[in-house]
N, C-alpha and C positions, 0 to 999 in steps of 0.2 A: 292725828295719831289713829283715830278711829278708822279713817279711810285707808290709811297705809295698813293698819291691821287687817281689814278685811281684804285688801287687796293680795297682801300676803297670804292669808288663809285660803282665798280663792285659788291663787296659783299653785299653793302647795297640794290641795285637794285635786286640781286638775292634773298636775303631775303625778300625784298617786294613781289616779285613775287611769292616765295613759299607761303608766308603768304596769297597771294590773293587766290592762288589755294586751300589752306587748308580752307579758308572760303567758297569757292565754294563747297568742299567736305562736309561741315558741313551743309550747306543749303540743297544740295541734300540729305544727309543721313536723315535729319530731316523729309523729305517729302516722303521719300521711305522705311525707316526702322524704326520700332517701338522701342524706346528706352526701356530698362529694367526699370521696375517700380521700383524694389529694388535698383538699382544703382542710380537711379535719387533721391529716398528719402534720401539715405545714402549721397550723395553729398549735397543736401539741409541741412542736418543736419550738416554735416562737414563745409560747408561754411556758413551757416545762424546761426545755434544755437550756435557755437563754437565761432562765431565772434562777438556775442552781447555784450559782456562784454567791449571788446576792443572799438567797434563802440560806446557804450554808455558812457565810460568815455570820449572818444574824443569829443563827442557831449555836454557832460555836462560842461567840463572845456573851450570849445570854447564858448558856450553860456556865461559862466560867465565871461570869460575875455572881450568878446564882449561887454557885458552890461556895465561893469565898465568902460572901456575905452570910450565908448560912452557918458556914463554918464558924465565924467569928461569935455567932450568938450561941451555937450548940456547944462550942468549946468551953463556954463558961459553966455549962452542966453536965461536961464530961460525955457528951454524946456525938463525938465526932464521927464515927462510923455510920451515923443515920444521915449524915450531910447528902450524900448522894441520892438517897430515897427522897429527899425533898425535890431535888433537881429532877428526877424522872418523873414523879407525879406532877410537879408543876409545868415542865414542859409538854408532858403528854397530854394533859387535859386542858390547859389553859395558854401558857405562853406560846408554846409551838404553833397551834393554829391560829391564834390571834396575830402573832407577829409575822407568819408566813403570809397571812391575808392581807396585812397592810402592807407588806413588801411587794407582794403581787399586785394590790390595788394600785401602788404608787407606779410601778414599772409598767404593768401590762394594761391596768385600767385606763391610764393616761394615753397609752399608745392605741388602743382600741377607740377610744374617744376621738382621739384627733384623727385618726386614719377615715373613720366613718363621718366625721365632721366635714373633713375636707372633700370626701366623696360627696357630701350633700350640698356643699357651697359650689361646687364645680358641676353641680347637676347630673353627676354619674347616677344617683339614686333614682333620680326621676327618669333617666334613659332606661334604667332597668324596668321600671313600672310601665314605659311605653312599650316594651317589649313582652308585656305581660308575664314578667317576672317578679315575684314577691321578694323584696330585699330581706325579709325575715328568713327565707329559705336559703338564700345563697351568701348572705352576710352575717347574720345574727347566729344562726343555729350551729354552724361549725365552731365558732367562737365559745358559744355556750357549752356544747359538748366536750370540747377540748379542755376548758376550764375544769369541769365536772372529773375529767379523767386524770388530770395531771395534779391538781391541788392534793389529793391525798398521798401521792408520790412525793410531791415536794415537802410536805409537812412531816411524812415520816423520816425523810433524810435529814430535815432539819432537827427533828427530836434525836434522832441517832447522833449525828454530829454534836449536838449539845451536851448529850449525856456522856460521850466519850471525851469531849473536852473538860466538862466537869471532872471526870474521873482522874485524867491527867493532872489537872490541878491539884486535886485533893490528894494524890499520891506523890507527886514529885515536887510541888510546891508548898504543900501543907503538911507533907509527912504524915498523912493518915494510912492506917493499916489497909493495905489493899483487899485482903480477904474479906475483913468485916465489912469495908466500904462496900463491896460488890454483893455480899450476901444479904445486907440490910436492903440494898436498892431492889433485889429480886424479892425480897420477902414481903416488903411493903408496897410494892408496886402491883396492883392487880390489873387483870384484863379490862375491867370497866373504865379504869383512867385512860387507857389507850383507845378503847372504844368510843368513848366520850370525845376525844380529839378527833377521831376518825369522821364521826357524824357531824362535827362542827365544820370540818374541811368542804364536805359537800355543800352545805349552806352557804358557807362564806363564797366559795367559788361561784356559786349561783347568783348571789347578790353582786358580786363584782362584775359579772359578765352582763347581767340586766340592766344595772345602772349605768356602766359604761357604754353599751350599746344604744339605750334609750338617750343619753346625752349626746352621743354621736348622731343619732338619727334625727333628733330635734334641734340639732345645733342651729343658732342664729346666723344670718348672713354675715359674710367677711371674714377676714383674719381675726379680729377681736372676737367674733363668735366663737371660732375653733378654739381659741384660747380659753375664753370663757367655759365652753363645755369641757374640755380637759380638765380645768381646774375644778369645776364641779363635780366631775366624776370621780376624781381622787378624793375630795372631801367628803362627798356623799357616802361614797363606798366605805371609807375608813370610819365615819361616825356610825354607819349602820352596822358594820361588823362589831364595833365596841358595845353599842346597844344590844344587839342581837345575842352577844355572847353571854351577857347578864341573865336573859331570860332563858337561853339554852341550858346556861348552868344550873338554874334552879330546876328547869323541867328534867334534865337528864339526871340529876341527883336523885329525883324522885322515882324515875323509871328505872334507874340503873344503880341502886344503893350499894 
């Protein structure tokens, strides 16, 4: 057990160090090498446009179930019209960024890891190095920048769809007064709640991009290695998002009271 624990700890710290080096290479490349506009636009389309349906469905049904469950509890104390306020605050600061991050990690993170892993297995990445082209410049940076640009837009769409879905459930299914419902939502939802969610989306997007690209670039040989890298990219990205969300919530609540 001791040897296994040491091996696991060594591999974990080695992976953490290599990931930190990759982050440094990405930052250096962003300020020294101009990314291809065509590659950046394609990645924005692949990450953003093709993820809209998944993110919208997730936001819609999250808003619905949150509205319904909140109404069940608030109705006991005659606070029906405050239901949508809970939905907007919950989606804006917590559920919107986290669920969008998890959906994007499952769809896009897996695709990035599989694509780069296949390129590594078929020695296409080695071919880039022989041509004096750094893989980080041509493969990682466009995906990283695209993720940072589209994640806030996807999250904002998810939040809006969730709030609208919750409003429709509250008014037409639960029979809550529409004027009071909308007034309390606007009254109790402040700018800091939405700003917290926006800040989180940038960090979650960076986490997904870095982990997915790192797993793809360090993929073991063979088809099994590609599958392993893809699985680890999704799992590690999802766990990192959930852990980071806790500490970000504590930090942002102190900075944005």
